[in-house]
N, CA, C, O and the ligand as a Tripos MOL2 file, in Angstrom:
@<TRIPOS>MOLECULE
protein
  193   191    49     0     0
PROTEIN
NO_CHARGES

@<TRIPOS>ATOM
      1 N           7.9470   -0.5960    3.8160 N.3       1 MET1
      2 CA          6.7070   -0.9250    4.3740 C.3       1 MET1
      3 C           5.6240    0.0680    4.0870 C.2       1 MET1
      4 O           5.7090    1.2070    4.5470 O.2       1 MET1
      5 N           4.6960   -0.2770    3.4120 N.am      2 ALA2
      6 CA          3.5620    0.7580    3.0150 C.3       2 ALA2
      7 C           2.6200    0.9530    4.1360 C.2       2 ALA2
      8 O           2.0970   -0.0230    4.6750 O.2       2 ALA2
      9 N           2.3760    2.1680    4.5170 N.am      3 GLU3
     10 CA          1.3140    2.4140    5.5650 C.3       3 GLU3
     11 C           0.3200    3.1980    4.9600 C.2       3 GLU3
     12 O           0.6900    3.8860    4.0080 O.2       3 GLU3
     13 N          -0.9940    3.2560    5.3360 N.am      4 VAL4
     14 CA         -1.7980    4.0860    4.8470 C.3       4 VAL4
     15 C          -2.3240    4.9100    5.9590 C.2       4 VAL4
     16 O          -2.7150    4.4420    7.0290 O.2       4 VAL4
     17 N          -2.3080    6.3250    5.6020 N.am      5 ALA5
     18 CA         -2.5030    7.3040    6.8360 C.3       5 ALA5
     19 C          -3.2650    8.4560    6.1470 C.2       5 ALA5
     20 O          -3.1600    8.6390    4.9340 O.2       5 ALA5
     21 N          -4.0190    9.2130    6.9240 N.am      6 TYR6
     22 CA         -4.8370   10.3420    6.3250 C.3       6 TYR6
     23 C          -3.8520   11.4630    6.1510 C.2       6 TYR6
     24 O          -2.9680   11.8720    6.9030 O.2       6 TYR6
     25 N          -4.2910   11.9000    4.8070 N.am      7 CYS7
     26 CA         -3.2620   13.1570    4.5990 C.3       7 CYS7
     27 C          -4.0650   14.3870    4.3900 C.2       7 CYS7
     28 O          -4.9550   14.4710    3.5440 O.2       7 CYS7
     29 N          -3.6790   15.4190    5.2700 N.am      8 MET8
     30 CA         -4.4450   16.6510    5.5400 C.3       8 MET8
     31 C          -4.5950   17.4650    4.1810 C.2       8 MET8
     32 O          -5.6070   18.0910    3.8660 O.2       8 MET8
     33 N          -3.4540   17.3610    3.4390 N.am      9 LYS9
     34 CA         -3.4640   17.9930    2.1510 C.3       9 LYS9
     35 C          -4.3830   17.3960    1.1190 C.2       9 LYS9
     36 O          -5.3080   18.0480    0.6340 O.2       9 LYS9
     37 N          -4.1460   16.2780    0.8240 N.am     10 CYS10
     38 CA         -4.9590   15.4530    0.0060 C.3      10 CYS10
     39 C          -6.3610   15.2700    0.3860 C.2      10 CYS10
     40 O          -7.2450   14.9970   -0.4260 O.2      10 CYS10
     41 N          -6.5410   15.4310    1.6600 N.am     11 LYS11
     42 CA         -7.8480   15.1090    2.2490 C.3      11 LYS11
     43 C          -8.4550   13.9070    2.0510 C.2      11 LYS11
     44 O          -9.6800   13.8120    1.9780 O.2      11 LYS11
     45 N          -7.5540   12.7790    1.9390 N.am     12 LYS12
     46 CA         -7.8870   11.5260    1.9620 C.3      12 LYS12
     47 C          -6.9960   10.6030    2.4320 C.2      12 LYS12
     48 O          -5.9230   11.0640    2.8220 O.2      12 LYS12
     49 N          -7.1760    9.2830    2.5050 N.am     13 LYS13
     50 CA         -5.9920    8.3490    2.8250 C.3      13 LYS13
     51 C          -5.2490    8.0110    1.6920 C.2      13 LYS13
     52 O          -5.7750    7.7330    0.6140 O.2      13 LYS13
     53 N          -3.9430    8.0270    1.9100 N.am     14 THR14
     54 CA         -2.8290    7.8660    1.0150 C.3      14 THR14
     55 C          -1.7130    6.9550    1.6460 C.2      14 THR14
     56 O          -1.5750    6.7950    2.8590 O.2      14 THR14
     57 N          -0.9910    6.4210    0.7420 N.am     15 ASP15
     58 CA          0.1150    5.6510    1.2480 C.3      15 ASP15
     59 C           1.2380    6.6500    1.8050 C.2      15 ASP15
     60 O           1.3190    7.8210    1.4340 O.2      15 ASP15
     61 N           2.0200    6.1030    2.6580 N.am     16 MET16
     62 CA          2.8310    7.0270    3.4850 C.3      16 MET16
     63 C           4.3230    6.2950    3.4480 C.2      16 MET16
     64 O           4.5180    5.1660    3.8960 O.2      16 MET16
     65 N           5.2900    7.0850    2.8700 N.am     17 LYS17
     66 CA          6.5560    6.6390    2.6830 C.3      17 LYS17
     67 C           7.6090    7.0440    3.7460 C.2      17 LYS17
     68 O           7.2440    7.8310    4.6190 O.2      17 LYS17
     69 N           8.7710    6.6210    3.7530 N.am     18 GLU18
     70 CA          9.8920    7.1360    4.6300 C.3      18 GLU18
     71 C           9.1450    6.9670    6.0210 C.2      18 GLU18
     72 O           9.1760    7.9460    6.7650 O.2      18 GLU18
     73 N           8.5130    5.8900    6.4280 N.am     19 THR19
     74 CA          7.9710    5.6480    7.6930 C.3      19 THR19
     75 C           8.9510    5.5840    8.7690 C.2      19 THR19
     76 O          10.0780    5.1580    8.5150 O.2      19 THR19
     77 N           8.6410    5.9610    9.9380 N.am     20 GLN20
     78 CA          9.5600    6.0520   11.0090 C.3      20 GLN20
     79 C           8.7330    6.1190   12.4540 C.2      20 GLN20
     80 O           7.8760    6.9680   12.7030 O.2      20 GLN20
     81 N           9.0890    5.2310   13.2100 N.am     21 GLU21
     82 CA          8.2160    5.1530   14.4240 C.3      21 GLU21
     83 C           8.8090    6.1670   15.4790 C.2      21 GLU21
     84 O           9.9970    6.1230   15.7970 O.2      21 GLU21
     85 N           7.7990    7.2110   16.0760 N.am     22 VAL22
     86 CA          8.3330    8.1360   16.9480 C.3      22 VAL22
     87 C           7.4340    8.0610   18.2090 C.2      22 VAL22
     88 O           6.3060    7.5680   18.2120 O.2      22 VAL22
     89 N           8.0910    8.6320   19.3310 N.am     23 THR23
     90 CA          7.2590    8.8020   20.4650 C.3      23 THR23
     91 C           6.9660   10.3120   20.7000 C.2      23 THR23
     92 O           7.8090   11.2080   20.7030 O.2      23 THR23
     93 N           5.4890   10.4530   20.9160 N.am     24 MET24
     94 CA          5.2800   11.9180   20.9810 C.3      24 MET24
     95 C           5.2910   12.4010   22.4650 C.2      24 MET24
     96 O           5.4530   11.5580   23.3480 O.2      24 MET24
     97 N           5.1500   13.5290   22.7360 N.am     25 LYS25
     98 CA          5.3760   14.2860   24.0530 C.3      25 LYS25
     99 C           4.4580   13.6380   25.0530 C.2      25 LYS25
    100 O           4.8520   13.6480   26.2190 O.2      25 LYS25
    101 N           3.2210   13.0370   24.7710 N.am     26 ASN26
    102 CA          2.3500   12.5220   25.6050 C.3      26 ASN26
    103 C           2.7820   11.0140   25.7960 C.2      26 ASN26
    104 O           2.0810   10.3430   26.5530 O.2      26 ASN26
    105 N           3.7950   10.4550   25.2250 N.am     27 GLY27
    106 CA          4.2200    9.2650   25.5590 C.3      27 GLY27
    107 C           3.5710    8.0780   24.3980 C.2      27 GLY27
    108 O           3.8980    6.8940   24.3050 O.2      27 GLY27
    109 N           2.7120    8.7160   23.7010 N.am     28 ARG28
    110 CA          2.0450    7.7690   22.7940 C.3      28 ARG28
    111 C           2.9520    7.4960   21.6000 C.2      28 ARG28
    112 O           3.7160    8.3890   21.2340 O.2      28 ARG28
    113 N           2.9250    6.4370   21.0280 N.am     29 LYS29
    114 CA          3.7720    6.0640   19.6370 C.3      29 LYS29
    115 C           2.8590    6.5220   18.3890 C.2      29 LYS29
    116 O           1.6330    6.4810   18.2910 O.2      29 LYS29
    117 N           3.7430    6.9320   17.5440 N.am     30 ALA30
    118 CA          3.0740    7.1900   16.3470 C.3      30 ALA30
    119 C           3.9230    6.9520   15.1270 C.2      30 ALA30
    120 O           5.0970    6.6470   15.3370 O.2      30 ALA30
    121 N           3.4950    7.0470   13.8530 N.am     31 LEU31
    122 CA          4.5480    6.6020   12.7250 C.3      31 LEU31
    123 C           4.3980    8.1100   11.9210 C.2      31 LEU31
    124 O           3.3390    8.7140   11.7490 O.2      31 LEU31
    125 N           5.5250    8.4690   11.5560 N.am     32 LYS32
    126 CA          5.8500    9.5230   10.9910 C.3      32 LYS32
    127 C           6.3160    9.4450    9.6150 C.2      32 LYS32
    128 O           7.2750    8.6870    9.4710 O.2      32 LYS32
    129 N           5.9070   10.0100    8.5950 N.am     33 GLY33
    130 CA          6.1280    9.7110    7.1600 C.3      33 GLY33
    131 C           5.7200   10.7960    6.2860 C.2      33 GLY33
    132 O           5.3210   11.8580    6.7630 O.2      33 GLY33
    133 N           5.8030   10.5760    4.9190 N.am     34 LYS34
    134 CA          5.5570   11.5490    4.0680 C.3      34 LYS34
    135 C           4.5280   10.8610    2.9010 C.2      34 LYS34
    136 O           4.6320    9.7210    2.4500 O.2      34 LYS34
    137 N           3.5460   11.8370    2.5560 N.am     35 CYS35
    138 CA          2.5860   11.3260    1.4990 C.3      35 CYS35
    139 C           3.2450   11.0740    0.3700 C.2      35 CYS35
    140 O           3.9570   11.8950   -0.2110 O.2      35 CYS35
    141 N           3.0000    9.7480   -0.0420 N.am     36 THR36
    142 CA          3.6410    9.4470   -1.5330 C.3      36 THR36
    143 C           2.9790   10.3130   -2.6210 C.2      36 THR36
    144 O           3.5650   10.4190   -3.6990 O.2      36 THR36
    145 N           1.8360   10.9230   -2.4310 N.am     37 VAL37
    146 CA          1.2130   11.7580   -3.5120 C.3      37 VAL37
    147 C           1.6270   13.0860   -3.4710 C.2      37 VAL37
    148 O           1.9100   13.5650   -4.5690 O.2      37 VAL37
    149 N           1.7480   13.8750   -2.4100 N.am     38 CYS38
    150 CA          2.0730   15.2600   -2.5050 C.3      38 CYS38
    151 C           3.2910   15.6280   -1.5960 C.2      38 CYS38
    152 O           3.7590   16.7660   -1.6040 O.2      38 CYS38
    153 N           3.8100   14.5790   -0.7740 N.am     39 GLY39
    154 CA          5.0770   14.7570   -0.1870 C.3      39 GLY39
    155 C           4.9980   15.4200    1.2640 C.2      39 GLY39
    156 O           5.9390   15.5400    2.0490 O.2      39 GLY39
    157 N           3.6890   15.8220    1.4530 N.am     40 THR40
    158 CA          3.4040   16.3630    2.9410 C.3      40 THR40
    159 C           3.7060   15.3630    4.1370 C.2      40 THR40
    160 O           3.4320   14.1630    4.1230 O.2      40 THR40
    161 N           4.3230   16.0640    5.1890 N.am     41 GLY41
    162 CA          4.7420   15.2040    6.4070 C.3      41 GLY41
    163 C           3.3680   14.7690    6.9990 C.2      41 GLY41
    164 O           2.4620   15.5950    7.1120 O.2      41 GLY41
    165 N           3.2210   13.5270    7.3610 N.am     42 MET42
    166 CA          1.9630   12.9640    7.9790 C.3      42 MET42
    167 C           2.3550   12.0420    9.0720 C.2      42 MET42
    168 O           3.4290   11.4410    9.0920 O.2      42 MET42
    169 N           1.4600   11.9600    9.9540 N.am     43 TYR43
    170 CA          1.3210   11.1060   11.1740 C.3      43 TYR43
    171 C           0.3010   10.1940   11.1840 C.2      43 TYR43
    172 O          -0.8400   10.4880   10.8290 O.2      43 TYR43
    173 N           0.6500    9.0420   11.5880 N.am     44 LYS44
    174 CA         -0.5770    7.9900   12.0380 C.3      44 LYS44
    175 C          -0.3150    7.4810   13.4070 C.2      44 LYS44
    176 O           0.6180    6.7270   13.6840 O.2      44 LYS44
    177 N          -1.2270    7.9540   14.2820 N.am     45 ILE45
    178 CA         -1.2840    7.4020   15.5690 C.3      45 ILE45
    179 C          -1.5360    5.9660   15.8710 C.2      45 ILE45
    180 O          -2.5980    5.4440   15.5320 O.2      45 ILE45
    181 N          -0.5790    5.2880   16.5120 N.am     46 LEU46
    182 CA         -0.6710    3.8410   16.6310 C.3      46 LEU46
    183 C          -1.5570    3.6000   17.6710 C.2      46 LEU46
    184 O          -1.6080    4.3710   18.6290 O.2      46 LEU46
    185 N          -2.3570    2.4830   17.5790 N.am     47 GLY47
    186 CA         -3.6740    2.1200   18.5020 C.3      47 GLY47
    187 C          -3.0230    1.9190   19.8460 C.2      47 GLY47
    188 O          -1.8180    1.8190   20.0740 O.2      47 GLY47
    189 N          -4.0300    1.8780   20.6980 N.am     48 LYS48
    190 CA         -3.8410    1.7700   22.1370 C.3      48 LYS48
    191 C          -3.0300    0.6560   22.5980 C.2      48 LYS48
    192 O          -2.8250    0.4980   23.8010 O.2      48 LYS48
    193 ZN         -1.0620   14.0590    0.2950 Zn       49 ZN49
@<TRIPOS>BOND
     1     1     2 1
     2     2     3 1
     3     3     4 2
     4     3     5 am
     5     5     6 1
     6     6     7 1
     7     7     8 2
     8     7     9 am
     9     9    10 1
    10    10    11 1
    11    11    12 2
    12    11    13 am
    13    13    14 1
    14    14    15 1
    15    15    16 2
    16    15    17 am
    17    17    18 1
    18    18    19 1
    19    19    20 2
    20    19    21 am
    21    21    22 1
    22    22    23 1
    23    23    24 2
    24    23    25 am
    25    25    26 1
    26    26    27 1
    27    27    28 2
    28    27    29 am
    29    29    30 1
    30    30    31 1
    31    31    32 2
    32    31    33 am
    33    33    34 1
    34    34    35 1
    35    35    36 2
    36    35    37 am
    37    37    38 1
    38    38    39 1
    39    39    40 2
    40    39    41 am
    41    41    42 1
    42    42    43 1
    43    43    44 2
    44    43    45 am
    45    45    46 1
    46    46    47 1
    47    47    48 2
    48    47    49 am
    49    49    50 1
    50    50    51 1
    51    51    52 2
    52    51    53 am
    53    53    54 1
    54    54    55 1
    55    55    56 2
    56    55    57 am
    57    57    58 1
    58    58    59 1
    59    59    60 2
    60    59    61 am
    61    61    62 1
    62    62    63 1
    63    63    64 2
    64    63    65 am
    65    65    66 1
    66    66    67 1
    67    67    68 2
    68    67    69 am
    69    69    70 1
    70    70    71 1
    71    71    72 2
    72    71    73 am
    73    73    74 1
    74    74    75 1
    75    75    76 2
    76    75    77 am
    77    77    78 1
    78    78    79 1
    79    79    80 2
    80    79    81 am
    81    81    82 1
    82    82    83 1
    83    83    84 2
    84    83    85 am
    85    85    86 1
    86    86    87 1
    87    87    88 2
    88    87    89 am
    89    89    90 1
    90    90    91 1
    91    91    92 2
    92    91    93 am
    93    93    94 1
    94    94    95 1
    95    95    96 2
    96    95    97 am
    97    97    98 1
    98    98    99 1
    99    99   100 2
   100    99   101 am
   101   101   102 1
   102   102   103 1
   103   103   104 2
   104   103   105 am
   105   105   106 1
   106   106   107 1
   107   107   108 2
   108   107   109 am
   109   109   110 1
   110   110   111 1
   111   111   112 2
   112   111   113 am
   113   113   114 1
   114   114   115 1
   115   115   116 2
   116   115   117 am
   117   117   118 1
   118   118   119 1
   119   119   120 2
   120   119   121 am
   121   121   122 1
   122   122   123 1
   123   123   124 2
   124   123   125 am
   125   125   126 1
   126   126   127 1
   127   127   128 2
   128   127   129 am
   129   129   130 1
   130   130   131 1
   131   131   132 2
   132   131   133 am
   133   133   134 1
   134   134   135 1
   135   135   136 2
   136   135   137 am
   137   137   138 1
   138   138   139 1
   139   139   140 2
   140   139   141 am
   141   141   142 1
   142   142   143 1
   143   143   144 2
   144   143   145 am
   145   145   146 1
   146   146   147 1
   147   147   148 2
   148   147   149 am
   149   149   150 1
   150   150   151 1
   151   151   152 2
   152   151   153 am
   153   153   154 1
   154   154   155 1
   155   155   156 2
   156   155   157 am
   157   157   158 1
   158   158   159 1
   159   159   160 2
   160   159   161 am
   161   161   162 1
   162   162   163 1
   163   163   164 2
   164   163   165 am
   165   165   166 1
   166   166   167 1
   167   167   168 2
   168   167   169 am
   169   169   170 1
   170   170   171 1
   171   171   172 2
   172   171   173 am
   173   173   174 1
   174   174   175 1
   175   175   176 2
   176   175   177 am
   177   177   178 1
   178   178   179 1
   179   179   180 2
   180   179   181 am
   181   181   182 1
   182   182   183 1
   183   183   184 2
   184   183   185 am
   185   185   186 1
   186   186   187 1
   187   187   188 2
   188   187   189 am
   189   189   190 1
   190   190   191 1
   191   191   192 2
@<TRIPOS>SUBSTRUCTURE
     1 MET1         2 RESIDUE 1 A MET
     2 ALA2         6 RESIDUE 1 A ALA
     3 GLU3        10 RESIDUE 1 A GLU
     4 VAL4        14 RESIDUE 1 A VAL
     5 ALA5        18 RESIDUE 1 A ALA
     6 TYR6        22 RESIDUE 1 A TYR
     7 CYS7        26 RESIDUE 1 A CYS
     8 MET8        30 RESIDUE 1 A MET
     9 LYS9        34 RESIDUE 1 A LYS
    10 CYS10       38 RESIDUE 1 A CYS
    11 LYS11       42 RESIDUE 1 A LYS
    12 LYS12       46 RESIDUE 1 A LYS
    13 LYS13       50 RESIDUE 1 A LYS
    14 THR14       54 RESIDUE 1 A THR
    15 ASP15       58 RESIDUE 1 A ASP
    16 MET16       62 RESIDUE 1 A MET
    17 LYS17       66 RESIDUE 1 A LYS
    18 GLU18       70 RESIDUE 1 A GLU
    19 THR19       74 RESIDUE 1 A THR
    20 GLN20       78 RESIDUE 1 A GLN
    21 GLU21       82 RESIDUE 1 A GLU
    22 VAL22       86 RESIDUE 1 A VAL
    23 THR23       90 RESIDUE 1 A THR
    24 MET24       94 RESIDUE 1 A MET
    25 LYS25       98 RESIDUE 1 A LYS
    26 ASN26      102 RESIDUE 1 A ASN
    27 GLY27      106 RESIDUE 1 A GLY
    28 ARG28      110 RESIDUE 1 A ARG
    29 LYS29      114 RESIDUE 1 A LYS
    30 ALA30      118 RESIDUE 1 A ALA
    31 LEU31      122 RESIDUE 1 A LEU
    32 LYS32      126 RESIDUE 1 A LYS
    33 GLY33      130 RESIDUE 1 A GLY
    34 LYS34      134 RESIDUE 1 A LYS
    35 CYS35      138 RESIDUE 1 A CYS
    36 THR36      142 RESIDUE 1 A THR
    37 VAL37      146 RESIDUE 1 A VAL
    38 CYS38      150 RESIDUE 1 A CYS
    39 GLY39      154 RESIDUE 1 A GLY
    40 THR40      158 RESIDUE 1 A THR
    41 GLY41      162 RESIDUE 1 A GLY
    42 MET42      166 RESIDUE 1 A MET
    43 TYR43      170 RESIDUE 1 A TYR
    44 LYS44      174 RESIDUE 1 A LYS
    45 ILE45      178 RESIDUE 1 A ILE
    46 LEU46      182 RESIDUE 1 A LEU
    47 GLY47      186 RESIDUE 1 A GLY
    48 LYS48      190 RESIDUE 1 A LYS
    49 ZN49       193 GROUP 0 **** ****
């Protein structure tokens, strides 16, 4: 499943691979994955 998220390193939105749903310390859910372009770890906060 390809998700699009903002990559801090590429400074643009890229496809995210190896996505995995995680719950952050504040209880909010996020998707964690890697940028398909540079491999940097990235997060996408899931909506309200
Ligand atoms: Zn990137």
